[in-house]
BALOBA-1460 file (C-alpha; in Angstrom, 3 decimals):
// residues 312
<rec num="1" residu="m" x="0.000" y="0.000" z="0.000"/>
<rec num="2" residu="t" x="2.867" y="2.360" z="0.835"/>
<rec num="3" residu="d" x="4.492" y="1.707" z="-2.541"/>
<rec num="4" residu="l" x="1.182" y="2.373" z="-4.274"/>
<rec num="5" residu="v" x="0.780" y="5.710" z="-2.490"/>
<rec num="6" residu="s" x="4.362" y="6.668" z="-3.324"/>
<rec num="7" residu="r" x="3.853" y="5.872" z="-7.007"/>
<rec num="8" residu="m" x="0.614" y="7.821" z="-7.068"/>
<rec num="9" residu="v" x="2.157" y="10.898" z="-5.431"/>
<rec num="10" residu="a" x="5.214" y="10.728" z="-7.693"/>
<rec num="11" residu="r" x="3.025" y="10.451" z="-10.799"/>
<rec num="12" residu="l" x="0.901" y="13.430" z="-9.758"/>
<rec num="13" residu="l" x="3.945" y="15.558" z="-8.921"/>
<rec num="14" residu="l" x="5.660" y="14.641" z="-12.184"/>
<rec num="15" residu="r" x="2.562" y="15.525" z="-14.160"/>
<rec num="16" residu="m" x="2.210" y="18.791" z="-12.247"/>
<rec num="17" residu="v" x="5.831" y="19.721" z="-12.978"/>
<rec num="18" residu="g" x="5.419" y="18.870" z="-16.661"/>
<rec num="19" residu="v" x="2.217" y="20.864" z="-17.056"/>
<rec num="20" residu="t" x="3.769" y="23.779" z="-15.176"/>
<rec num="21" residu="g" x="6.759" y="23.759" z="-17.542"/>
<rec num="22" residu="v" x="4.457" y="23.895" z="-20.558"/>
<rec num="23" residu="l" x="2.418" y="26.718" z="-19.000"/>
<rec num="24" residu="v" x="5.542" y="28.749" z="-18.185"/>
<rec num="25" residu="s" x="6.655" y="28.456" z="-21.820"/>
<rec num="26" residu="l" x="3.194" y="29.422" z="-23.070"/>
<rec num="27" residu="c" x="3.124" y="32.459" z="-20.766"/>
<rec num="28" residu="f" x="6.377" y="33.712" z="-22.299"/>
<rec num="29" residu="m" x="5.181" y="33.057" z="-25.849"/>
<rec num="30" residu="m" x="1.824" y="34.703" z="-25.123"/>
<rec num="31" residu="v" x="3.517" y="37.962" z="-24.180"/>
<rec num="32" residu="e" x="6.108" y="37.609" z="-26.948"/>
<rec num="33" residu="y" x="3.426" y="37.562" z="-29.625"/>
<rec num="34" residu="l" x="1.100" y="40.205" z="-28.227"/>
<rec num="35" residu="p" x="-0.092" y="42.416" z="-31.089"/>
<rec num="36" residu="g" x="1.406" y="45.875" z="-31.382"/>
<rec num="37" residu="d" x="4.752" y="47.392" z="-30.480"/>
<rec num="38" residu="i" x="5.376" y="46.589" z="-26.811"/>
<rec num="39" residu="a" x="8.167" y="49.156" z="-26.449"/>
<rec num="40" residu="f" x="5.951" y="51.909" z="-27.841"/>
<rec num="41" residu="q" x="3.004" y="50.896" z="-25.632"/>
<rec num="42" residu="v" x="5.168" y="50.918" z="-22.492"/>
<rec num="43" residu="a" x="6.744" y="54.252" z="-23.413"/>
<rec num="44" residu="a" x="3.295" y="55.752" z="-24.056"/>
<rec num="45" residu="a" x="2.064" y="54.500" z="-20.665"/>
<rec num="46" residu="r" x="5.055" y="56.114" z="-18.968"/>
<rec num="47" residu="y" x="5.495" y="59.396" z="-20.797"/>
<rec num="48" residu="d" x="2.201" y="59.940" z="-22.721"/>
<rec num="49" residu="v" x="1.918" y="59.340" z="-26.442"/>
<rec num="50" residu="e" x="2.929" y="62.847" z="-27.529"/>
<rec num="51" residu="n" x="6.238" y="62.543" z="-25.662"/>
<rec num="52" residu="v" x="7.279" y="59.258" z="-27.255"/>
<rec num="53" residu="t" x="10.118" y="59.856" z="-29.708"/>
<rec num="54" residu="p" x="12.131" y="57.206" z="-31.609"/>
<rec num="55" residu="d" x="14.985" y="57.682" z="-29.108"/>
<rec num="56" residu="v" x="12.656" y="57.161" z="-26.147"/>
<rec num="57" residu="e" x="11.158" y="54.073" z="-27.769"/>
<rec num="58" residu="a" x="14.622" y="52.672" z="-28.492"/>
<rec num="59" residu="a" x="15.685" y="53.277" z="-24.881"/>
<rec num="60" residu="v" x="12.626" y="51.429" z="-23.574"/>
<rec num="61" residu="e" x="13.317" y="48.600" z="-26.019"/>
<rec num="62" residu="r" x="16.863" y="48.232" z="-24.675"/>
<rec num="63" residu="e" x="15.605" y="48.418" z="-21.079"/>
<rec num="64" residu="l" x="13.102" y="45.603" z="-21.672"/>
<rec num="65" residu="g" x="15.716" y="43.549" z="-23.498"/>
<rec num="66" residu="l" x="13.586" y="43.442" z="-26.634"/>
<rec num="67" residu="d" x="16.708" y="44.038" z="-28.725"/>
<rec num="68" residu="q" x="17.957" y="40.592" z="-27.621"/>
<rec num="69" residu="p" x="16.934" y="37.288" z="-29.265"/>
<rec num="70" residu="a" x="13.787" y="35.688" z="-27.843"/>
<rec num="71" residu="g" x="15.639" y="32.525" z="-26.800"/>
<rec num="72" residu="f" x="18.171" y="34.526" z="-24.782"/>
<rec num="73" residu="r" x="15.411" y="36.475" z="-23.033"/>
<rec num="74" residu="f" x="13.510" y="33.258" z="-22.283"/>
<rec num="75" residu="g" x="16.608" y="31.753" z="-20.661"/>
<rec num="76" residu="q" x="17.155" y="34.866" z="-18.559"/>
<rec num="77" residu="w" x="13.515" y="34.824" z="-17.480"/>
<rec num="78" residu="l" x="13.672" y="31.159" z="-16.468"/>
<rec num="79" residu="c" x="16.794" y="31.787" z="-14.399"/>
<rec num="80" residu="a" x="15.075" y="34.689" z="-12.650"/>
<rec num="81" residu="l" x="12.005" y="32.539" z="-11.950"/>
<rec num="82" residu="a" x="14.221" y="29.818" z="-10.482"/>
<rec num="83" residu="r" x="15.576" y="32.426" z="-8.041"/>
<rec num="84" residu="g" x="12.045" y="33.550" z="-7.173"/>
<rec num="85" residu="d" x="12.588" y="36.895" z="-8.904"/>
<rec num="86" residu="l" x="9.451" y="38.016" z="-10.759"/>
<rec num="87" residu="g" x="11.078" y="41.250" z="-11.859"/>
<rec num="88" residu="r" x="9.788" y="44.809" z="-11.737"/>
<rec num="89" residu="s" x="6.866" y="46.444" z="-13.432"/>
<rec num="90" residu="v" x="7.978" y="48.334" z="-16.527"/>
<rec num="91" residu="v" x="5.236" y="50.909" z="-15.907"/>
<rec num="92" residu="t" x="5.369" y="51.554" z="-12.146"/>
<rec num="93" residu="h" x="8.875" y="50.134" z="-11.446"/>
<rec num="94" residu="q" x="7.509" y="48.343" z="-8.374"/>
<rec num="95" residu="p" x="8.540" y="44.750" z="-7.589"/>
<rec num="96" residu="v" x="6.041" y="42.458" z="-9.276"/>
<rec num="97" residu="a" x="5.891" y="40.152" z="-6.250"/>
<rec num="98" residu="s" x="4.637" y="42.983" z="-4.039"/>
<rec num="99" residu="m" x="2.115" y="44.021" z="-6.693"/>
<rec num="100" residu="l" x="0.684" y="40.492" z="-6.799"/>
<rec num="101" residu="e" x="0.302" y="40.020" z="-3.061"/>
<rec num="102" residu="a" x="-2.875" y="42.011" z="-2.371"/>
<rec num="103" residu="p" x="-4.731" y="41.108" z="-5.636"/>
<rec num="104" residu="l" x="-3.942" y="37.413" z="-5.110"/>
<rec num="105" residu="r" x="-5.271" y="37.558" z="-1.571"/>
<rec num="106" residu="r" x="-8.487" y="39.220" z="-2.758"/>
<rec num="107" residu="s" x="-9.000" y="36.674" z="-5.557"/>
<rec num="108" residu="l" x="-8.486" y="33.774" z="-3.162"/>
<rec num="109" residu="l" x="-10.958" y="35.379" z="-0.769"/>
<rec num="110" residu="l" x="-13.522" y="35.684" z="-3.567"/>
<rec num="111" residu="v" x="-13.124" y="32.063" z="-4.635"/>
<rec num="112" residu="a" x="-13.102" y="30.895" z="-1.003"/>
<rec num="113" residu="l" x="-16.563" y="32.420" z="-0.655"/>
<rec num="114" residu="t" x="-17.776" y="31.203" z="-4.036"/>
<rec num="115" residu="l" x="-16.986" y="27.495" z="-3.926"/>
<rec num="116" residu="p" x="-18.778" y="26.723" z="-0.614"/>
<rec num="117" residu="l" x="-21.862" y="28.526" z="-1.938"/>
<rec num="118" residu="s" x="-21.774" y="26.489" z="-5.142"/>
<rec num="119" residu="v" x="-21.455" y="23.214" z="-3.233"/>
<rec num="120" residu="a" x="-23.948" y="24.116" z="-0.496"/>
<rec num="121" residu="f" x="-26.704" y="24.869" z="-3.021"/>
<rec num="122" residu="g" x="-25.664" y="22.752" z="-5.992"/>
<rec num="123" residu="l" x="-25.226" y="19.414" z="-4.226"/>
<rec num="124" residu="p" x="-28.671" y="19.278" z="-2.519"/>
<rec num="125" residu="l" x="-30.309" y="20.579" z="-5.695"/>
<rec num="126" residu="g" x="-28.636" y="17.859" z="-7.737"/>
<rec num="127" residu="l" x="-29.648" y="15.171" z="-5.222"/>
<rec num="128" residu="w" x="-33.245" y="16.348" z="-5.392"/>
<rec num="129" residu="l" x="-33.390" y="16.623" z="-9.196"/>
<rec num="130" residu="g" x="-31.639" y="13.318" z="-9.786"/>
<rec num="131" residu="r" x="-34.371" y="11.291" z="-8.084"/>
<rec num="132" residu="t" x="-36.783" y="11.348" z="-11.040"/>
<rec num="133" residu="p" x="-36.522" y="11.486" z="-14.851"/>
<rec num="134" residu="t" x="-38.395" y="14.807" z="-14.836"/>
<rec num="135" residu="g" x="-35.946" y="16.307" z="-12.356"/>
<rec num="136" residu="l" x="-33.022" y="15.079" z="-14.460"/>
<rec num="137" residu="t" x="-34.504" y="16.791" z="-17.510"/>
<rec num="138" residu="v" x="-34.841" y="20.037" z="-15.535"/>
<rec num="139" residu="a" x="-31.213" y="19.726" z="-14.417"/>
<rec num="140" residu="k" x="-30.076" y="19.323" z="-18.032"/>
<rec num="141" residu="l" x="-32.078" y="22.371" z="-19.092"/>
<rec num="142" residu="l" x="-30.539" y="24.434" z="-16.288"/>
<rec num="143" residu="g" x="-27.097" y="23.204" z="-17.303"/>
<rec num="144" residu="a" x="-27.696" y="24.180" z="-20.916"/>
<rec num="145" residu="l" x="-28.844" y="27.656" z="-19.859"/>
<rec num="146" residu="a" x="-25.822" y="28.119" z="-17.599"/>
<rec num="147" residu="s" x="-23.425" y="26.944" z="-20.313"/>
<rec num="148" residu="g" x="-25.009" y="29.201" z="-22.916"/>
<rec num="149" residu="a" x="-25.069" y="32.336" z="-20.756"/>
<rec num="150" residu="p" x="-21.626" y="33.975" z="-20.472"/>
<rec num="151" residu="t" x="-20.441" y="34.899" z="-16.989"/>
<rec num="152" residu="y" x="-20.591" y="38.615" z="-17.694"/>
<rec num="153" residu="v" x="-24.265" y="38.308" z="-18.701"/>
<rec num="154" residu="l" x="-25.106" y="36.799" z="-15.309"/>
<rec num="155" residu="g" x="-23.137" y="39.571" z="-13.633"/>
<rec num="156" residu="l" x="-24.893" y="42.303" z="-15.598"/>
<rec num="157" residu="l" x="-28.302" y="40.829" z="-14.732"/>
<rec num="158" residu="l" x="-27.423" y="40.843" z="-11.040"/>
<rec num="159" residu="v" x="-26.228" y="44.449" z="-11.288"/>
<rec num="160" residu="l" x="-29.425" y="45.525" z="-13.056"/>
<rec num="161" residu="i" x="-31.702" y="43.766" z="-10.569"/>
<rec num="162" residu="v" x="-29.889" y="44.060" z="-7.247"/>
<rec num="163" residu="s" x="-27.887" y="47.274" z="-7.603"/>
<rec num="164" residu="i" x="-29.882" y="49.441" z="-10.016"/>
<rec num="165" residu="k" x="-33.462" y="48.244" z="-9.553"/>
<rec num="166" residu="l" x="-33.485" y="47.283" z="-5.867"/>
<rec num="167" residu="k" x="-30.513" y="49.476" z="-4.840"/>
<rec num="168" residu="v" x="-29.481" y="46.951" z="-2.204"/>
<rec num="169" residu="l" x="-25.792" y="46.337" z="-2.934"/>
<rec num="170" residu="p" x="-22.959" y="48.314" z="-4.555"/>
<rec num="171" residu="s" x="-22.359" y="47.458" z="-8.194"/>
<rec num="172" residu="a" x="-18.569" y="47.827" z="-8.330"/>
<rec num="173" residu="g" x="-15.433" y="48.505" z="-6.343"/>
<rec num="174" residu="f" x="-13.981" y="47.114" z="-3.163"/>
<rec num="175" residu="g" x="-14.468" y="48.489" z="0.308"/>
<rec num="176" residu="g" x="-15.996" y="45.844" z="2.540"/>
<rec num="177" residu="a" x="-18.078" y="42.707" z="2.711"/>
<rec num="178" residu="a" x="-20.952" y="44.225" z="0.703"/>
<rec num="179" residu="f" x="-18.709" y="44.592" z="-2.346"/>
<rec num="180" residu="l" x="-17.991" y="40.852" z="-2.335"/>
<rec num="181" residu="i" x="-21.579" y="39.649" z="-2.571"/>
<rec num="182" residu="l" x="-22.361" y="40.308" z="-6.241"/>
<rec num="183" residu="p" x="-19.025" y="39.008" z="-7.632"/>
<rec num="184" residu="a" x="-19.267" y="35.919" z="-5.426"/>
<rec num="185" residu="a" x="-22.907" y="35.351" z="-6.403"/>
<rec num="186" residu="t" x="-22.048" y="35.640" z="-10.117"/>
<rec num="187" residu="l" x="-19.366" y="32.977" z="-9.886"/>
<rec num="188" residu="a" x="-21.383" y="30.823" z="-7.467"/>
<rec num="189" residu="l" x="-24.492" y="30.685" z="-9.694"/>
<rec num="190" residu="r" x="-22.617" y="29.137" z="-12.579"/>
<rec num="191" residu="g" x="-20.754" y="26.739" z="-10.303"/>
<rec num="192" residu="m" x="-23.956" y="25.782" z="-8.492"/>
<rec num="193" residu="v" x="-25.707" y="24.798" z="-11.719"/>
<rec num="194" residu="r" x="-22.679" y="22.828" z="-12.941"/>
<rec num="195" residu="i" x="-22.454" y="20.880" z="-9.685"/>
<rec num="196" residu="a" x="-26.218" y="20.340" z="-9.574"/>
<rec num="197" residu="l" x="-26.235" y="18.968" z="-13.136"/>
<rec num="198" residu="l" x="-23.363" y="16.562" z="-12.554"/>
<rec num="199" residu="t" x="-24.795" y="15.419" z="-9.215"/>
<rec num="200" residu="a" x="-28.219" y="14.816" z="-10.772"/>
<rec num="201" residu="v" x="-26.742" y="12.771" z="-13.623"/>
<rec num="202" residu="c" x="-24.547" y="10.750" z="-11.243"/>
<rec num="203" residu="i" x="-27.376" y="10.114" z="-8.790"/>
<rec num="204" residu="a" x="-29.775" y="9.078" z="-11.569"/>
<rec num="205" residu="d" x="-27.166" y="6.576" z="-12.749"/>
<rec num="206" residu="a" x="-26.392" y="5.363" z="-9.194"/>
<rec num="207" residu="l" x="-30.080" y="4.722" z="-8.486"/>
<rec num="208" residu="q" x="-29.988" y="2.030" z="-11.182"/>
<rec num="209" residu="h" x="-27.342" y="0.090" z="-9.249"/>
<rec num="210" residu="p" x="-28.505" y="-3.283" z="-7.813"/>
<rec num="211" residu="s" x="-27.479" y="-2.260" z="-4.283"/>
<rec num="212" residu="i" x="-30.098" y="0.515" z="-4.344"/>
<rec num="213" residu="a" x="-32.916" y="-1.931" z="-5.059"/>
<rec num="214" residu="f" x="-31.631" y="-4.150" z="-2.259"/>
<rec num="215" residu="a" x="-31.527" y="-1.190" z="0.156"/>
<rec num="216" residu="r" x="-35.128" y="-0.347" z="-0.668"/>
<rec num="217" residu="m" x="-36.132" y="-3.976" z="-0.188"/>
<rec num="218" residu="k" x="-34.723" y="-3.768" z="3.346"/>
<rec num="219" residu="g" x="-37.212" y="-0.974" z="4.035"/>
<rec num="220" residu="l" x="-34.769" y="1.943" z="4.190"/>
<rec num="221" residu="g" x="-36.265" y="5.400" z="3.712"/>
<rec num="222" residu="e" x="-35.560" y="7.382" z="0.563"/>
<rec num="223" residu="a" x="-33.268" y="9.804" z="2.412"/>
<rec num="224" residu="s" x="-31.171" y="6.918" z="3.745"/>
<rec num="225" residu="v" x="-31.024" y="5.320" z="0.313"/>
<rec num="226" residu="m" x="-29.799" y="8.582" z="-1.247"/>
<rec num="227" residu="l" x="-27.271" y="9.573" z="1.430"/>
<rec num="228" residu="q" x="-25.984" y="6.190" z="2.579"/>
<rec num="229" residu="h" x="-26.010" y="4.231" z="-0.701"/>
<rec num="230" residu="a" x="-26.423" y="6.350" z="-3.839"/>
<rec num="231" residu="l" x="-24.190" y="9.264" z="-2.827"/>
<rec num="232" residu="p" x="-21.166" y="7.104" z="-1.851"/>
<rec num="233" residu="l" x="-21.302" y="5.460" z="-5.285"/>
<rec num="234" residu="t" x="-20.772" y="8.864" z="-6.918"/>
<rec num="235" residu="s" x="-18.559" y="10.571" z="-4.334"/>
<rec num="236" residu="a" x="-15.307" y="10.227" z="-6.316"/>
<rec num="237" residu="t" x="-16.806" y="11.837" z="-9.424"/>
<rec num="238" residu="i" x="-18.514" y="14.632" z="-7.496"/>
<rec num="239" residu="v" x="-15.463" y="15.538" z="-5.410"/>
<rec num="240" residu="a" x="-13.243" y="15.573" z="-8.494"/>
<rec num="241" residu="f" x="-15.758" y="17.799" z="-10.261"/>
<rec num="242" residu="v" x="-15.802" y="20.201" z="-7.295"/>
<rec num="243" residu="f" x="-12.067" y="20.741" z="-7.788"/>
<rec num="244" residu="a" x="-12.665" y="21.209" z="-11.520"/>
<rec num="245" residu="t" x="-15.314" y="23.795" z="-10.640"/>
<rec num="246" residu="l" x="-12.805" y="25.545" z="-8.395"/>
<rec num="247" residu="a" x="-10.371" y="25.741" z="-11.323"/>
<rec num="248" residu="a" x="-13.147" y="27.093" z="-13.566"/>
<rec num="249" residu="q" x="-14.014" y="29.736" z="-10.974"/>
<rec num="250" residu="l" x="-10.383" y="30.837" z="-10.822"/>
<rec num="251" residu="e" x="-10.501" y="31.271" z="-14.599"/>
<rec num="252" residu="g" x="-13.853" y="33.067" z="-14.497"/>
<rec num="253" residu="a" x="-12.640" y="35.402" z="-11.766"/>
<rec num="254" residu="a" x="-10.794" y="37.493" z="-14.381"/>
<rec num="255" residu="v" x="-14.072" y="38.362" z="-16.140"/>
<rec num="256" residu="v" x="-15.982" y="38.922" z="-12.901"/>
<rec num="257" residu="e" x="-13.272" y="41.096" z="-11.372"/>
<rec num="258" residu="q" x="-13.125" y="43.269" z="-14.470"/>
<rec num="259" residu="l" x="-16.910" y="43.563" z="-14.571"/>
<rec num="260" residu="f" x="-17.250" y="44.578" z="-10.923"/>
<rec num="261" residu="a" x="-13.968" y="46.561" z="-10.774"/>
<rec num="262" residu="y" x="-12.852" y="44.167" z="-8.058"/>
<rec num="263" residu="p" x="-9.074" y="44.581" z="-7.558"/>
<rec num="264" residu="g" x="-8.080" y="40.931" z="-7.746"/>
<rec num="265" residu="l" x="-5.485" y="38.994" z="-9.694"/>
<rec num="266" residu="g" x="-7.677" y="38.695" z="-12.781"/>
<rec num="267" residu="k" x="-8.198" y="42.440" z="-13.015"/>
<rec num="268" residu="l" x="-4.482" y="43.034" z="-12.474"/>
<rec num="269" residu="l" x="-3.743" y="40.667" z="-15.368"/>
<rec num="270" residu="v" x="-6.186" y="42.374" z="-17.734"/>
<rec num="271" residu="d" x="-4.919" y="45.851" z="-16.806"/>
<rec num="272" residu="a" x="-1.322" y="44.720" z="-17.288"/>
<rec num="273" residu="v" x="-2.125" y="43.332" z="-20.758"/>
<rec num="274" residu="l" x="-3.696" y="46.651" z="-21.764"/>
<rec num="275" residu="a" x="-0.630" y="48.531" z="-20.462"/>
<rec num="276" residu="r" x="1.790" y="46.003" z="-22.047"/>
<rec num="277" residu="d" x="3.386" y="45.564" z="-18.604"/>
<rec num="278" residu="v" x="5.232" y="42.384" z="-19.588"/>
<rec num="279" residu="p" x="6.619" y="41.247" z="-16.195"/>
<rec num="280" residu="v" x="3.220" y="41.711" z="-14.501"/>
<rec num="281" residu="v" x="1.407" y="39.872" z="-17.315"/>
<rec num="282" residu="q" x="3.803" y="36.939" z="-17.144"/>
<rec num="283" residu="a" x="3.808" y="36.691" z="-13.353"/>
<rec num="284" residu="s" x="0.019" y="37.011" z="-13.056"/>
<rec num="285" residu="a" x="-0.551" y="34.378" z="-15.739"/>
<rec num="286" residu="i" x="1.915" y="31.980" z="-14.102"/>
<rec num="287" residu="v" x="0.382" y="32.360" z="-10.641"/>
<rec num="288" residu="m" x="-3.125" y="31.828" z="-12.004"/>
<rec num="289" residu="a" x="-1.996" y="28.861" z="-14.073"/>
<rec num="290" residu="m" x="-0.250" y="27.314" z="-11.054"/>
<rec num="291" residu="l" x="-3.427" y="27.632" z="-8.994"/>
<rec num="292" residu="i" x="-5.456" y="25.918" z="-11.718"/>
<rec num="293" residu="v" x="-2.873" y="23.137" z="-12.056"/>
<rec num="294" residu="a" x="-2.967" y="22.647" z="-8.273"/>
<rec num="295" residu="c" x="-6.782" y="22.372" z="-8.365"/>
<rec num="296" residu="n" x="-6.682" y="19.794" z="-11.146"/>
<rec num="297" residu="t" x="-3.985" y="17.819" z="-9.331"/>
<rec num="298" residu="m" x="-6.041" y="17.774" z="-6.146"/>
<rec num="299" residu="g" x="-9.018" y="16.619" z="-8.199"/>
<rec num="300" residu="e" x="-7.005" y="13.686" z="-9.551"/>
<rec num="301" residu="a" x="-5.787" y="12.849" z="-6.052"/>
<rec num="302" residu="s" x="-9.367" y="12.890" z="-4.751"/>
<rec num="303" residu="v" x="-10.398" y="10.327" z="-7.367"/>
<rec num="304" residu="w" x="-7.698" y="8.007" z="-6.088"/>
<rec num="305" residu="l" x="-8.714" y="8.579" z="-2.465"/>
<rec num="306" residu="f" x="-12.462" y="8.104" z="-2.942"/>
<rec num="307" residu="d" x="-12.527" y="5.432" z="-5.655"/>
<rec num="308" residu="r" x="-11.315" y="2.095" z="-4.334"/>
<rec num="309" residu="r" x="-10.937" y="0.738" z="-7.877"/>
<rec num="310" residu="t" x="-7.907" y="3.000" z="-8.383"/>
<rec num="311" residu="q" x="-6.220" y="1.672" z="-5.254"/>
<rec num="312" residu="t" x="-5.791" y="-1.859" z="-6.566"/>
């Protein structure tokens, strides 16, 4: 058993390292092939467009190392990453690590509120809908609606109803708990429907298992059948999907943060792309990618922990 655990952990870590290496390379290439002249964009952000001369643009190009071959710059960047050096912002000249600290904390806070809401409402809803064919059909319709409606549409609807019509909550910004509710609700709604749909499908399939008929023959109540027999049969799939939902919410946070002017990591990334702040773009993308990789790795580990078939 110990050897099996060791092999499993080693395989997950090796896969995580490999995926991280690919993502780091993609982050560099993404910035490398951004449209437009990066040196000009950075110079314009610093000195205003009317003050950007060819000499100023050339000086910024040398400062950013854009006059060096891409392979040489990639090697330098990897060496800096290995030392834990994320560089300095080319716009504000602040250390990138210090710029990421507060936005990362706010994004993690947002997702930490969002995921429990998605699970707390989505799991019971899925259990309830999965009991009957009609409920399963309703779950599929809700899933189709949630998949077809972009995240920003849900956010705009909440703003129109809650902030503008009812005037209950602020529509944008960050200044306290009230500013977290609408962004968290926007992310949680989509996650709730996704979890409810998967749970309903899994429960509907589990209820066809022979052990369920046997449990009912013993006279167990429907609640006991669902919680003690049907749910354990699907626990591995549901737990893994919860981690996948967490990864999806980390991705969707960029849109939600921009929509609600919430100063998280996603908004910092979008603002840095618009300003062509290369070190901030690369560092933000890497941190977000690492979080998503960690979520997916934990999801794979949960499958192994909850599904006994993988432990043989």
